[in-house]
C-alpha positions in Angstrom: 51.7 1.0 64.9 52.3 0.3 61.2 51.2 -3.2 60.1 52.7 -2.9 56.5 49.7 -4.6 55.0 50.0 -5.2 51.2 46.3 -4.0 50.7 44.0 -1.3 51.8 40.8 -3.2 52.5 40.1 -4.2 56.1 38.1 -7.3 56.5 37.6 -9.9 59.3 40.9 -11.6 58.4 42.9 -8.4 58.5 41.4 -7.4 61.9 42.2 -10.9 63.1 45.8 -10.5 62.0 46.1 -7.0 63.6 44.8 -8.4 66.9 47.5 -11.2 66.7 50.3 -8.8 65.8 49.4 -6.0 68.3 48.3 -8.1 71.3 49.4 -11.7 70.6 45.8 -12.9 70.8 44.6 -15.7 68.6 40.9 -14.7 68.0 38.5 -17.0 66.0 37.3 -15.3 62.8 33.6 -15.6 63.9 34.5 -13.8 67.2 36.2 -11.0 65.2 33.0 -10.5 63.1 30.8 -10.5 66.2 33.0 -7.8 67.8 32.8 -5.8 64.7 29.0 -5.9 64.5 28.8 -5.2 68.3 30.9 -2.1 67.7 28.7 -0.8 64.9 30.8 -1.9 61.9 29.0 -3.5 59.0 30.3 -5.2 55.8 30.7 -2.7 53.1 30.7 -3.4 49.4 32.3 -0.6 47.5 30.2 1.0 44.7 31.5 0.8 41.2 31.8 4.0 39.2 32.2 4.3 35.5 34.4 7.2 34.3 33.3 9.2 31.1 35.7 9.6 28.2 35.3 11.7 25.1 36.7 9.5 22.2 36.8 12.5 19.8 38.9 14.6 22.2 41.2 11.6 22.8 41.8 11.1 19.1 42.4 14.9 18.7 45.0 14.8 21.4 46.7 11.6 20.1 46.9 12.8 16.5 47.6 16.5 17.0 48.6 17.7 20.4 50.9 14.8 21.5 52.9 14.7 18.3 53.6 18.4 18.9 54.8 17.7 22.4 57.1 14.9 21.1 58.5 17.3 18.4 59.1 20.0 21.1 60.8 17.5 23.5 63.1 16.3 20.7 64.1 19.9 19.7 64.9 20.7 23.3 66.5 17.3 24.1 63.9 16.9 26.7 62.2 13.8 28.3 58.5 13.2 28.4 57.1 11.9 31.7 53.6 10.6 31.7 52.2 11.7 35.1 49.0 10.7 36.7 47.2 11.6 39.8 44.5 9.1 40.6 42.4 8.1 43.5 42.6 4.5 44.5 39.3 3.0 45.7 38.5 -0.5 46.8 36.5 -1.2 43.7 36.6 -5.0 43.6 33.0 -6.1 43.4 33.8 -9.2 45.5 35.6 -7.2 48.2 33.8 -6.6 51.5 35.3 -5.0 54.5 34.1 -3.6 57.8 33.4 0.0 58.6 31.1 1.8 61.0 27.5 1.9 59.7 27.0 4.9 57.4 30.8 5.4 57.1 32.3 6.3 53.7 35.3 4.3 52.7 38.7 6.1 52.6 40.6 6.7 49.4 44.3 6.9 48.6 45.7 9.5 46.2 48.6 8.2 44.1 50.9 10.4 41.9 53.0 8.5 39.5 55.3 9.2 36.5 56.4 7.0 33.7 59.2 8.1 31.4 58.0 8.0 27.8 60.6 7.1 25.1 60.3 9.4 22.1 60.6 7.7 18.7 
């Protein structure tokens, strides 16, 4: 069953909502937490990870490589799309959700494209 939740993090409120939608049962939030603990789920706080970036390589790309791409696109009447494949984590430091003890959180891979307007 698809619940069409607008977020990926499961917490007690989300489980409470799922129980209501799927079975029509109004369950107190404390009871939801007790059941989750009983079933071996513990609150998880996602780890924050910093990504490395090489400022020299970024400047090289911005000043040399990208202008060459723009010139080629103009010459060929082409379009430039900025594409990105990224992994979405639940990185909010305040966010806590429930998962089985020792369980690693799931990720979502997103691929997107943004049309770049060439000057």
